[in-house]
C-alpha positions in Angstrom: -13.6 -14.9 -19.7 -10.1 -16.2 -19.5 -8.9 -12.7 -19.4 -7.9 -13.1 -23.4 -10.3 -10.1 -24.5 -8.4 -9.1 -27.6 -8.4 -12.7 -28.6 -11.8 -13.0 -28.1 -13.0 -9.9 -29.9 -10.6 -11.2 -33.1 -12.3 -14.4 -32.4 -15.6 -12.5 -33.0 -14.6 -10.9 -35.9 -13.6 -13.9 -37.7 -17.0 -15.5 -37.4 -19.0 -12.7 -37.8 -16.9 -12.1 -41.2 -18.0 -15.6 -42.1 -21.3 -15.5 -40.6 -23.1 -14.2 -43.5 -25.0 -16.7 -45.5 -23.7 -19.7 -43.2 -25.7 -21.4 -40.5 -24.4 -21.8 -36.9 -22.3 -18.9 -36.4 -24.6 -16.8 -34.5 -24.7 -18.7 -30.9 -21.1 -19.4 -30.8 -20.7 -15.2 -31.2 -23.3 -14.7 -28.8 -21.6 -16.7 -26.0 -18.3 -15.2 -26.6 -19.9 -11.8 -26.4 -21.7 -12.7 -23.4 -18.8 -13.8 -21.4 -16.9 -10.8 -22.5 -20.5 -8.6 -21.1 -20.9 -7.0 -24.4 -24.6 -7.4 -23.4 -26.1 -5.7 -26.4 -24.1 -7.4 -29.0 -24.7 -10.7 -27.1 -28.4 -10.2 -27.6 -28.5 -9.3 -31.2 -26.7 -12.3 -31.8 -28.8 -14.3 -29.8 -31.9 -13.6 -31.3 -30.1 -13.9 -34.8 -29.6 -17.5 -33.4 -32.8 -17.9 -32.6 -34.2 -16.6 -36.0 -32.2 -19.4 -37.7 -33.4 -21.7 -35.5 -29.8 -22.9 -34.3 -30.2 -26.7 -32.8 -28.1 -25.6 -29.5 -30.6 -22.5 -28.9 -33.3 -25.1 -27.1 -30.5 -25.5 -24.2 -30.7 -21.5 -23.6 -32.4 -21.5 -20.6 -29.9 -23.8 -18.8 -26.6 -22.9 -20.4 -24.7 -21.1 -17.9 -22.6 -19.2 -20.7 -25.9 -16.9 -20.9 -26.0 -16.6 -17.0 -24.7 -13.3 -17.3 -27.6 -12.1 -19.3 -30.0 -13.7 -17.4 -31.1 -10.7 -15.1 -31.7 -8.9 -18.2 -35.2 -8.2 -19.2 -34.4 -9.1 -22.8 -33.1 -12.6 -21.7 -36.8 -13.3 -20.5 -38.0 -11.7 -23.7 -35.9 -14.2 -25.8 -37.2 -17.2 -23.9 -40.7 -16.0 -24.3 -40.1 -15.7 -28.3 -38.6 -19.3 -28.4 -41.8 -20.4 -26.3 -40.1 -21.4 -23.3 -40.5 -21.1 -19.6 -38.7 -18.0 -17.9 
């Protein structure tokens, strides 16, 4: 979002490499990918964050980072899966 796409993608790669077997990496990765407009990948990581029951996922409904994903029907489905009102 700040115009540093290569740096952001590099950060995603680093976080994704560290993520297997670790808790808490999925939501930050989803945030970065959402900001980059990579909706498919963002939803994959967002779903993983929900499956992991990442603590800050409860703020998904109001987190402005995910505003770009809100029009996508998958966003409403994620909220339903978490029993949050859309």
